[in-house]
FIVEXRO-753016 format. One line per 4 residues: number of its first residue (from 1); their letters; for each residue y, x, z of N, C-alpha, C. Coordinates in steps of 0.02 Angstrom, whole numbers, plus 50000, padded with zeros to 5 digits. Example, Ala and Ser with C-alpha at 12.3 -4.5 7.8 and 13.67 -1.06 7.14 Angstrom:
// FIVEXRO-753016
1 = AS = 49716/50660/50390/49775/50615/50390/49835/50660/50390; 49888/50642/50354/49947/50684/50357/50002/50645/50394
END
This chain:
// FIVEXRO-753016
1 = MIEK = 77387/53752/53452/77452/53730/53461/77486/53783/53421; 77518/53778/53333/77565/53815/53288/77617/53823/53360; 77653/53882/53332/77699/53916/53370/77744/53888/53319; 77812/53881/53350/77850/53859/53286/77912/53897/53280
5 = KRRY = 77912/53962/53343/77979/53999/53343/77982/54036/53282; 78018/54049/53229/78034/54101/53194/77992/54176/53211; 77958/54179/53164/77922/54267/53161/77962/54317/53129; 78008/54335/53154/78053/54402/53119/78009/54444/53089
9 = DLDW = 77946/54471/53135/77924/54530/53129/77880/54525/53042; 77841/54456/53046/77826/54440/52967/77871/54424/52922; 77942/54434/52947/77978/54410/52879/77987/54514/52848; 77978/54534/52903/77987/54608/52889/77952/54635/52840
13 = LRVI = 77881/54623/52866/77827/54649/52845/77835/54618/52769; 77838/54557/52758/77836/54526/52699/77869/54557/52636; 77927/54564/52682/77964/54625/52641/77942/54696/52607; 77930/54717/52662/77889/54784/52676/77849/54809/52611
17 = AILA = 77796/54738/52622/77739/54731/52561/77764/54735/52497; 77810/54682/52489/77840/54700/52418/77853/54739/52385; 77910/54785/52426/77936/54855/52424/77869/54897/52407; 77826/54882/52429/77743/54944/52438/77723/54915/52353
21 = VYLH = 77746/54861/52348/77701/54832/52274/77747/54856/52217; 77822/54864/52233/77864/54890/52165/77848/54942/52188; 77849/54983/52217/77827/55061/52224/77759/55087/52185; 77722/55037/52211/77670/55034/52161/77647/55029/52099
25 = HIGM = 77691/54987/52073/77702/54977/51987/77732/55041/51967; 77773/55069/52013/77806/55107/51981/77779/55169/51977; 77725/55197/52010/77680/55240/51999/77623/55235/51953; 77617/55158/51923/77550/55145/51882/77573/55193/51814
29 = PFNG = 77619/55213/51788/77618/55225/51727/77590/55311/51706; 77581/55325/51787/77578/55414/51786/77511/55434/51838; 77482/55379/51839/77423/55389/51897/77372/55390/51832; 77356/55385/51792/77288/55378/51747/77257/55327/51754
33 = DKFH = 77279/55275/51798/77231/55218/51753/77281/55177/51714; 77239/55131/51699/77277/55086/51655/77306/55033/51661; 77393/55042/51623/77433/55008/51645/77474/54980/51567; 77528/54939/51595/77551/54909/51526/77580/54973/51479
37 = IMNS = 77597/55030/51494/77648/55074/51480/77585/55140/51524; 77590/55196/51475/77582/55263/51527/77587/55316/51474; 77610/55351/51534/77648/55432/51506/77566/55473/51491; 77616/55518/51435/77568/55576/51420/77546/55607/51473
41 = ESSK = 77557/55603/51499/77513/55654/51571/77527/55626/51610; 77458/55638/51662/77448/55584/51728/77440/55644/51798; 77469/55613/51842/77463/55660/51912/77396/55615/51969; 77363/55672/51962/77280/55665/51993/77319/55663/52055
45 = ILDD = 77353/55705/52083/77363/55686/52156/77410/55624/52184; 77449/55580/52138/77481/55524/52147/77419/55470/52146; 77354/55471/52103/77304/55438/52083/77283/55448/52151; 77265/55486/52192/77248/55505/52255/77280/55454/52317
49 = IMVF = 77360/55458/52301/77392/55425/52344/77384/55359/52344; 77398/55333/52272/77408/55266/52278/77347/55232/52287; 77280/55273/52291/77207/55233/52317/77205/55197/52366; 77229/55245/52390/77254/55234/52481/77287/55150/52504
53 = FEQF = 77360/55178/52470/77393/55118/52495/77386/55033/52447; 77342/55060/52404/77305/54999/52371/77273/54949/52404; 77237/54978/52461/77203/54950/52499/77223/54902/52556; 77308/54903/52568/77331/54873/52617/77395/54814/52612
57 = RLPL = 77415/54831/52520/77480/54793/52536/77467/54718/52521; 77408/54712/52471/77423/54648/52451/77360/54595/52500; 77326/54633/52539/77298/54616/52588/77359/54577/52639; 77397/54618/52664/77444/54609/52697/77495/54542/52678
61 = LFLI = 77487/54557/52606/77540/54482/52590/77518/54421/52620; 77419/54418/52562/77390/54370/52579/77407/54333/52653; 77391/54391/52715/77378/54369/52782/77448/54333/52786; 77496/54384/52785/77569/54334/52804/77570/54257/52757
65 = SGTG = 77553/54261/52694/77563/54210/52680/77503/54149/52729; 77470/54160/52731/77412/54131/52779/77444/54101/52843; 77500/54130/52884/77512/54141/52915/77591/54074/52914; 77618/54083/52870/77685/54040/52821/77657/53983/52798
69 = TMFA = 77583/53989/52787/77559/53912/52754/77551/53861/52829; 77529/53888/52867/77531/53863/52941/77595/53834/52958; 77637/53885/52965/77712/53861/52991/77722/53817/52948; 77721/53817/52882/77764/53765/52829/77725/53695/52851
73 = FSKR = 77656/53704/52856/77633/53637/52855/77625/53607/52918; 77661/53653/52976/77666/53611/53039/77715/53569/53034; 77766/53581/52992/77832/53548/52970/77832/53456/52916; 77769/53471/52894/77763/53426/52835/77679/53383/52847
77 = TWFQ = 77683/53321/52799/77606/53290/52789/77578/53334/52740; 77512/53320/52719/77490/53385/52651/77510/53338/52606; 77549/53292/52593/77576/53272/52523/77634/53310/52524; 77672/53320/52575/77729/53352/52579/77738/53422/52566
81 = FLKE = 77679/53446/52593/77633/53531/52599/77636/53536/52515; 77594/53513/52468/77577/53513/52415/77639/53520/52355; 77683/53441/52368/77726/53438/52325/77783/53522/52321; 77785/53543/52404/77835/53600/52419/77795/53661/52378
85 = RSIR = 77730/53660/52374/77713/53716/52350/77698/53710/52277; 77695/53682/52253/77702/53665/52192/77773/53670/52153; 77815/53650/52205/77899/53679/52167/77933/53774/52180; 77880/53785/52244/77886/53848/52255/77855/53892/52210
89 = LLIP = 77801/53875/52181/77734/53931/52147/77741/53884/52078; 77711/53823/52074/77697/53815/52008/77756/53828/51959; 77812/53805/51980/77864/53819/51936/77881/53879/51923; 77902/53918/51978/77900/54001/51950/77851/54039/51919
93 = LFFG = 77806/54004/51941/77744/54027/51894/77721/54014/51815; 77734/53962/51787/77739/53924/51730/77807/53970/51703; 77874/53969/51728/77923/54000/51707/77911/54093/51681; 77880/54120/51726/77868/54167/51719/77822/54194/51669
97 = VLFI = 77763/54167/51659/77726/54170/51610/77749/54163/51529; 77793/54100/51528/77844/54097/51468/77880/54152/51453; 77916/54174/51506/77981/54193/51490/77968/54292/51507; 77956/54287/51574/77959/54354/51612/77913/54396/51604
101 = VPPQ = 77854/54398/51609/77786/54426/51578/77794/54439/51512; 77810/54396/51444/77806/54430/51377/77828/54470/51364; 77897/54513/51402/77894/54579/51368/77856/54624/51388; 77808/54612/51450/77770/54666/51443/77721/54654/51392
105 = TYYE = 77685/54617/51373/77649/54604/51324/77672/54661/51250; 77747/54622/51266/77784/54648/51199/77780/54733/51207; 77808/54765/51262/77802/54830/51252/77728/54878/51239; 77675/54827/51304/77616/54851/51303/77579/54857/51210
109 = NIDS = 77608/54805/51187/77574/54799/51096/77647/54826/51063; 77687/54860/51073/77748/54862/51021/77735/54872/50954; 77694/54907/50930/77666/54946/50858/77632/54883/50835; 77607/54839/50866/77584/54785/50846/77622/54702/50811
113 = YISY = 77682/54724/50845/77734/54650/50824/77772/54679/50782; 77805/54638/50733/77871/54642/50689/77919/54635/50725; 77918/54560/50763/77964/54563/50791/77946/54529/50877; 77991/54534/50925/77974/54507/51004/77938/54421/50999
117 = FKIY = 77970/54393/50969/77960/54331/50944/77879/54316/50920; 77849/54348/50893/77775/54372/50875/77725/54347/50929; 77751/54364/50986/77710/54348/51062/77698/54277/51047; 77735/54232/51031/77719/54179/51037/77691/54133/51003
121 = DNIN = 77670/54186/50942/77627/54128/50863/77582/54133/50883; 77522/54161/50918/77466/54138/50957/77452/54125/51017; 77508/54110/51045/77519/54102/51106/77494/54136/51172; 77507/54215/51145/77495/54258/51206/77498/54270/51253
125 = LKVN = 77497/54204/51283/77525/54223/51366/77510/54225/51436; 77522/54280/51467/77466/54302/51519/77489/54300/51572; 77468/54284/51631/77491/54302/51713/77531/54368/51727; 77483/54410/51717/77490/54472/51727/77500/54503/51815
129 = HLWF = 77553/54509/51811/77575/54528/51906/77570/54468/51944; 77602/54406/51899/77609/54345/51946/77536/54304/51946; 77470/54367/51932/77415/54326/51968/77430/54318/52044; 77468/54335/52086/77468/54326/52145/77490/54246/52169
133 = IENL = 77545/54244/52119/77568/54164/52141/77544/54117/52127; 77474/54134/52060/77438/54082/52057/77382/54085/52099; 77351/54143/52114/77299/54141/52176/77331/54101/52212; 77383/54121/52268/77414/54086/52312/77415/54005/52308
137 = FIIS = 77435/53996/52248/77436/53911/52265/77365/53874/52250; 77309/53908/52224/77270/53881/52217/77229/53898/52300; 77218/53951/52315/77212/53957/52405/77222/53919/52442; 77290/53886/52440/77342/53841/52462/77304/53776/52481
141 = VLAI = 77305/53758/52423/77290/53688/52410/77204/53677/52419; 77142/53728/52406/77088/53723/52430/77077/53741/52509; 77136/53769/52555/77122/53771/52610/77170/53732/52668; 77166/53672/52626/77216/53600/52660/77168/53566/52703
145 = PLIL = 77103/53545/52680/77056/53523/52739/77048/53578/52790; 77044/53647/52792/77044/53691/52840/77110/53680/52880; 77174/53668/52852/77249/53674/52871/77231/53611/52920; 77215/53572/52927/77220/53488/52933/77177/53474/53002
149 = FLKS = 77114/53519/52980/77060/53525/53056/77094/53603/53098; 77130/53622/53079/77147/53684/53122/77210/53623/53166; 77246/53605/53129/77310/53567/53170/77286/53509/53223; 77220/53477/53203/77201/53420/53249/77166/53460/53309
153 = SKSN = 77144/53421/53355/77117/53428/53440/77031/53444/53420; 77010/53440/53343/76956/53445/53337/76939/53526/53357; 77011/53557/53337/77001/53647/53316/76993/53677/53403; 77016/53623/53440/77034/53662/53513/76963/53724/53543
157 = KILT = 76892/53704/53517/76845/53723/53551/76853/53802/53494; 76851/53798/53463/76821/53838/53399/76909/53893/53391; 76971/53867/53437/77019/53910/53429/77010/53943/53511; 76998/53882/53548/76983/53936/53638/76931/53991/53625
161 = ILEH = 76865/53980/53574/76828/54043/53574/76851/54090/53550; 76899/54092/53510/76920/54132/53437/76980/54162/53491; 77006/54165/53545/77061/54185/53584/77030/54220/53631; 76971/54203/53665/76929/54221/53697/76905/54291/53669
165 = STSK = 76862/54279/53609/76845/54347/53584/76866/54404/53570; 76942/54394/53569/76977/54439/53533/77038/54450/53606; 77017/54436/53663/77041/54456/53707/77018/54525/53739; 76957/54541/53697/76918/54588/53709/76954/54653/53677
169 = KYGV = 76945/54710/53699/76970/54774/53633/76930/54762/53607; 76870/54763/53570/76833/54765/53523/76859/54717/53485; 76881/54654/53486/76890/54561/53471/76916/54566/53374; 76979/54601/53390/77007/54564/53326/76971/54619/53257
173 = LLWV = 76964/54697/53288/76926/54723/53259/76853/54729/53210; 76811/54676/53271/76763/54665/53255/76746/54608/53200; 76815/54556/53178/76827/54519/53105/76827/54563/53042; 76822/54629/53041/76813/54657/52976/76736/54665/52960
177 = IPLI = 76685/54642/52984/76589/54629/52977/76594/54582/52956; 76625/54508/52945/76608/54476/52894/76658/54490/52819; 76710/54507/52838/76739/54555/52775/76721/54600/52741; 76673/54650/52761/76637/54695/52737/76576/54669/52711
181 = FITI = 76524/54608/52725/76477/54559/52702/76498/54541/52645; 76548/54523/52640/76585/54457/52586/76596/54505/52525; 76617/54556/52561/76647/54600/52494/76591/54652/52453; 76544/54674/52492/76475/54695/52480/76448/54655/52421
185 = VLKK = 76413/54579/52467/76379/54547/52425/76430/54536/52375; 76465/54483/52361/76512/54471/52309/76516/54520/52248; 76525/54576/52250/76548/54640/52227/76484/54659/52179; 76419/54624/52222/76369/54649/52156/76351/54582/52108
189 = LYPS = 76395/54521/52136/76379/54466/52093/76438/54460/52034; 76505/54477/52064/76563/54502/52019/76594/54569/52015; 76563/54609/52000/76591/54675/52005/76668/54683/51984; 76680/54644/51918/76741/54651/51897/76814/54672/51948
193 = DSKS = 76846/54717/51931/76917/54727/51955/76977/54668/51957; 76968/54624/51913/77002/54576/51884/77032/54519/51960; 77102/54528/51943/77127/54468/52005/77123/54398/51969; 77083/54383/51939/77078/54315/51913/77052/54275/51969
197 = ITNL = 77054/54212/51983/77044/54149/52043/76953/54164/52042; 76949/54165/51973/76866/54141/51952/76841/54225/51976; 76865/54260/51967/76828/54314/52000/76824/54314/52082; 76752/54276/52090/76763/54290/52158/76749/54332/52211
201 = SSTA = 76736/54373/52206/76722/54453/52245/76812/54481/52261; 76838/54443/52222/76932/54477/52243/76956/54414/52275; 76937/54361/52228/76971/54295/52275/76946/54278/52357; 76874/54300/52365/76848/54293/52439/76888/54337/52465
205 = FYGY = 76884/54425/52436/76933/54462/52479/76988/54456/52508; 77029/54442/52452/77115/54417/52490/77107/54360/52518; 77059/54304/52484/77066/54236/52537/77047/54259/52599; 77000/54293/52609/76975/54320/52704/77055/54325/52737
209 = FFIS = 77093/54374/52712/77131/54373/52734/77206/54330/52742; 77212/54281/52680/77243/54209/52699/77225/54172/52760; 77147/54180/52757/77108/54142/52821/77142/54150/52883; 77136/54220/52897/77135/54265/52951/77205/54244/52956
213 = GMLF = 77262/54240/52932/77330/54242/52958/77342/54169/52983; 77299/54108/52942/77294/54049/52968/77282/54040/53040; 77202/54078/53033/77167/54070/53119/77227/54099/53161; 77267/54163/53148/77292/54200/53193/77355/54165/53230
217 = TSAE = 77387/54110/53175/77417/54063/53186/77416/54026/53220; 77362/53996/53204/77339/53925/53263/77314/53942/53325; 77294/54008/53341/77264/54022/53387/77305/54076/53416; 77368/54057/53433/77448/54091/53434/77431/54133/53474
221 = NIWV = 77371/54163/53558/77376/54212/53597/77342/54278/53564; 77294/54266/53499/77261/54322/53467/77372/54370/53448; 77420/54344/53444/77443/54387/53431/77487/54420/53492; 77459/54387/53544/77476/54443/53615/77411/54491/53602
225 = YLKT = 77373/54500/53597/77300/54533/53606/77316/54585/53536; 77340/54571/53501/77376/54638/53432/77411/54680/53454; 77427/54649/53504/77505/54703/53522/77484/54764/53590; 77413/54706/53620/77401/54728/53685/77372/54796/53663
229 = YRKF = 77326/54778/53606/77298/54830/53592/77300/54858/53507; 77368/54892/53503/77371/54885/53454/77374/54970/53438; 77370/55023/53506/77350/55090/53522/77275/55093/53470; 77241/55051/53511/77159/55069/53519/77149/55044/53427
233 = NLTI = 77189/54980/53403/77184/54974/53341/77208/55031/53292; 77260/55067/53296/77290/55123/53275/77239/55185/53276; 77210/55201/53326/77166/55257/53325/77118/55241/53275; 77075/55184/53267/77042/55156/53255/77063/55182/53163
237 = FLTS = 77114/55150/53158/77131/55150/53081/77152/55235/53053; 77164/55271/53108/77160/55316/53100/77101/55362/53057; 77034/55363/53123/76983/55384/53111/76950/55354/53032; 76970/55292/53017/76965/55263/52945/76978/55282/52916
241 = TLIF = 77046/55309/52913/77073/55345/52864/77028/55406/52848; 77027/55465/52907/76977/55509/52895/76933/55506/52853; 76884/55434/52872/76837/55440/52819/76843/55414/52758; 76870/55379/52751/76903/55349/52698/76900/55408/52655
245 = YGYY = 76933/55447/52657/76968/55521/52612/76907/55564/52615; 76872/55578/52668/76803/55609/52667/76762/55592/52610; 76746/55523/52613/76707/55508/52571/76744/55504/52492; 76800/55492/52508/76821/55484/52419/76828/55560/52392
249 = FLPN = 76841/55605/52419/76833/55680/52406/76770/55718/52389; 76726/55673/52432/76643/55708/52440/76626/55700/52373; 76605/55770/52341/76569/55771/52278/76509/55723/52267; 76498/55706/52209/76439/55670/52187/76375/55710/52199
253 = TFIA = 76389/55765/52176/76302/55796/52195/76276/55815/52263; 76318/55798/52309/76299/55814/52363/76265/55763/52400; 76288/55684/52366/76253/55622/52377/76202/55586/52321; 76217/55609/52281/76173/55594/52216/76091/55590/52245
257 = PYLS = 76072/55650/52271/75980/55649/52256/75973/55594/52330; 76022/55578/52358/75986/55533/52405/76010/55468/52416; 76060/55449/52362/76089/55368/52381/76091/55359/52321; 76088/55304/52296/76078/55277/52221/76158/55262/52202
261 = NSIQ = 76169/55218/52164/76235/55226/52148/76252/55163/52169; 76209/55113/52160/76236/55050/52190/76249/55056/52293; 76215/55093/52310/76227/55103/52373/76278/55154/52407; 76296/55190/52352/76361/55236/52353/76429/55175/52361
265 = WDIW = 76415/55128/52286/76467/55078/52292/76489/55042/52349; 76418/55027/52387/76426/54992/52449/76453/55020/52532; 76439/55089/52501/76475/55120/52571/76560/55127/52541; 76581/55130/52485/76640/55145/52474/76680/55069/52479
269 = YLVC = 76651/55039/52460/76662/54938/52482/76704/54936/52557; 76637/54959/52597/76632/54970/52664/76694/55003/52685; 76703/55052/52672/76745/55096/52702/76832/55080/52690; 76840/55054/52615/76900/55014/52598/76902/54954/52639
273 = ALVS = 76841/54914/52649/76862/54852/52716/76915/54861/52778; 76862/54933/52803/76876/54952/52875/76952/54968/52858; 76975/55025/52813/77046/55038/52805/77084/54991/52807; 77083/54925/52762/77115/54884/52747/77154/54840/52808
277 = WTLI = 77061/54826/52872/77082/54782/52910/77127/54828/52967; 77102/54880/52976/77124/54928/53024/77185/54927/53022; 77207/54944/52965/77292/54971/52963/77336/54891/52978; 77309/54837/52928/77336/54774/52954/77337/54750/53022
281 = ISIL = 77282/54756/53068/77312/54732/53140/77330/54782/53183; 77331/54845/53156/77378/54914/53183/77446/54896/53183; 77485/54865/53110/77543/54846/53094/77564/54771/53114; 77518/54742/53126/77531/54655/53173/77550/54672/53218
285 = GYGQ = 77531/54722/53252/77527/54735/53346/77608/54790/53339; 77605/54831/53295/77643/54865/53320/77742/54831/53282; 77711/54774/53229/77759/54735/53208/77804/54693/53266; 77757/54694/53302/77789/54629/53349/77839/54681/53403
289 = IWFN = 77831/54735/53399/77888/54779/53448/77956/54807/53398; 77934/54820/53327/77988/54860/53292/78015/54812/53268; 77981/54752/53252/78031/54720/53181/78059/54659/53208; 78010/54619/53255/78031/54554/53291/78102/54532/53300
293 = KSSI = 78157/54564/53283/78222/54556/53290/78263/54536/53210; 78328/54489/53216/78336/54455/53170/78396/54474/53162; 78434/54472/53091/78474/54505/53058/78494/54468/52994; 78570/54483/52991/78593/54467/52918/78559/54475/52870
297 = VLKK = 78546/54568/52863/78503/54604/52815/78445/54580/52793; 78398/54564/52864/78340/54528/52854/78349/54453/52810; 78395/54407/52828/78414/54346/52798/78438/54351/52729; 78474/54417/52722/78483/54424/52615/78408/54457/52611
301 = FNEA = 78378/54508/52632/78307/54519/52592/78244/54471/52593; 78240/54432/52654/78187/54371/52643/78207/54316/52580; 78282/54311/52568/78301/54251/52531/78271/54302/52448; 78283/54348/52438/78272/54391/52366/78229/54408/52372
305 = IYPF = 78175/54429/52407/78110/54453/52388/78076/54424/52337; 78066/54348/52346/78018/54315/52296/78058/54337/52222; 78104/54305/52206/78119/54351/52151/78140/54397/52123; 78140/54472/52171/78136/54512/52163/78076/54537/52130
309 = YILH = 78008/54505/52171/77942/54513/52154/77925/54488/52062; 77956/54446/52060/77942/54391/52012/77967/54436/51920; 78032/54475/51950/78036/54518/51920/78022/54604/51892; 78015/54628/51942/78021/54692/51954/77955/54729/51898
313 = QTII = 77899/54693/51898/77834/54742/51838/77881/54726/51775; 77906/54672/51753/77943/54670/51690/78001/54709/51667; 78038/54732/51724/78095/54785/51732/78040/54863/51722; 78011/54868/51762/77961/54924/51755/77958/54945/51692
317 = VVLG = 77900/54880/51663/77881/54895/51591/77935/54920/51527; 77977/54876/51545/78026/54873/51489/78075/54954/51490; 78098/54959/51552/78144/55028/51552/78092/55078/51549; 78038/55083/51580/77980/55124/51573/77946/55155/51509
321 = YYII = 77941/55082/51482/77927/55116/51404/77960/55170/51379; 78037/55180/51387/78078/55231/51348/78082/55274/51412; 78075/55276/51468/78086/55336/51514/78031/55378/51508; 77963/55346/51499/77913/55387/51482/77889/55446/51432
325 = QLKL = 77958/55413/51397/77972/55472/51316/78024/55529/51326; 78038/55533/51382/78072/55597/51402/78048/55659/51419; 78070/55698/51394/78060/55760/51411/78068/55794/51477; 78047/55759/51519/78045/55767/51597/77980/55784/51641
329 = NISL = 77976/55830/51685/77904/55801/51723/77899/55727/51754; 77846/55729/51778/77812/55666/51818/77864/55651/51869; 77875/55689/51917/77930/55667/51971/77980/55660/51965; 78036/55681/51896/78095/55661/51890/78094/55594/51840
333 = KILV = 78031/55602/51812/78038/55506/51776/78026/55458/51847; 77978/55474/51892/77967/55409/51913/78046/55406/51963; 78079/55455/51966/78128/55464/52010/78186/55420/51966; 78208/55457/51885/78238/55382/51860/78218/55321/51844
337 = LIIT = 78168/55319/51866/78119/55248/51832/78162/55221/51915; 78158/55236/51970/78177/55202/52040/78245/55188/52037; 78301/55220/52002/78355/55220/52013/78379/55171/51942; 78351/55163/51924/78371/55118/51865/78336/55051/51849
341 = TFPL = 78278/55051/51897/78239/54977/51894/78279/54941/51951; 78294/54963/51998/78298/54943/52064/78362/54909/52058; 78408/54938/52044/78488/54901/52041/78475/54880/51991; 78455/54862/51929/78460/54807/51881/78404/54746/51913
345 = IIII = 78368/54751/51967/78333/54685/51974/78402/54659/52021; 78406/54716/52064/78473/54668/52119/78513/54644/52072; 78541/54651/52006/78607/54651/51965/78598/54575/51961; 78544/54571/51917/78505/54509/51888/78473/54449/51938
349 = YRFL = 78456/54480/52003/78453/54431/52051/78533/54418/52087; 78560/54453/52100/78642/54426/52123/78680/54403/52062; 78683/54411/52005/78723/54376/51976/78693/54322/51913; 78648/54330/51932/78603/54278/51871/78559/54228/51895
353 = IYPF = 78535/54218/51945/78507/54190/51985/78523/54149/52064; 78542/54187/52100/78575/54178/52166/78632/54128/52157; 78671/54138/52126/78724/54094/52115/78693/54019/52063; 78661/54004/52049/78653/53957/52005/78591/53917/52028
357 = TIPR = 78610/53834/52036/78540/53803/52062/78482/53801/52011; 78487/53797/51947/78423/53823/51925/78389/53864/51909; 78421/53934/51901/78396/53983/51924/78356/53996/51963; 78386/53972/52030/78352/53966/52082/78282/53951/52104
361 = ILFG = 78285/53876/52061/78212/53839/52076/78164/53870/52024; 78190/53906/51961/78127/53935/51921/78111/54007/51958; 78149/54035/52010/78114/54090/52053/78097/54071/52091; 78070/54028/52125/78059/54002/52176/78093/53975/52260
365 = MKKR = 78174/53989/52232/78217/53978/52297/78244/53917/52317; 78256/53897/52360/78295/53848/52382/78338/53850/52359; 78378/53790/52351/78431/53747/52330/78503/53782/52393; 78555/53826/52358/78593/53831/52403/78626/53747/52438
369 = I = 78612/53785/52526/78688/53707/52565/78744/53728/52550
END
């Protein structure tokens, strides 16, 4: 049976994960990777830090989305669920592609356009950071048969087996094995880092976390074991972190004579999957102790976080375009970017979205009661 009680710890973790996405995009113009706008100088230290945190923020969001999907479906038929997903996901996606994302395209290629509206001449529209919404909708729809199965009595035996296996200390940890296998195999077939739904290595990786969230919610005793073994899972995570950075900083000249390039990448995917999974199951355990409390602040954050996500990258790109041209060091530019973008996003949300019915619908919010 699906637990219907509100999980405030998951609400908090969703807010934290999206704020982590915001901070990640704050750092993108300065870490040397390809982004829509790039500072003239980059920070290797920043890149070394960001490569670690990118292992868990989106997987955590997909896992929480999987749990949320089961909660949402528990109150609806499959048709009502599909209608709700379409309103909450497709409307913001189409609106975002038409009006939120284009400024990113414009500032990324500003020298190529005579005016902003030339973007629409060739229908050069992209999803950019809204790929998460696109993927979430498609995965949610594809998961409907599995959801119906998990809601039925036919799933009782499988859920009992899952609960029994996760009652052991190593139980939930062993779920990382299929994740590693899926990641390594599909990366050979789909090596791209694209987040497009057609890139099956990416879709399967995030889909695994989504389905795991569904299973956690269906076999509710798993949450008990996540909490019980949180210290053990944290120990494995800390060990995985040492392995992660040990391999990350290991000079290629040390291993090139012994391992092919393909094997080296396989080990990297293994280490990344291990860090992702162990950190998330640790967070889910400790979150039940630290965050499972309701508050007015959480209610307001939870309502605002979806519009915040939709807006954040565009605001970062637009203001960042001018900030990276200032004669400041990287640390100061990052600070200026934070203290200008964050308040602006909140102001837009509070005064242009929150009070009005149509903007609320366009940004995936429920109507005000």
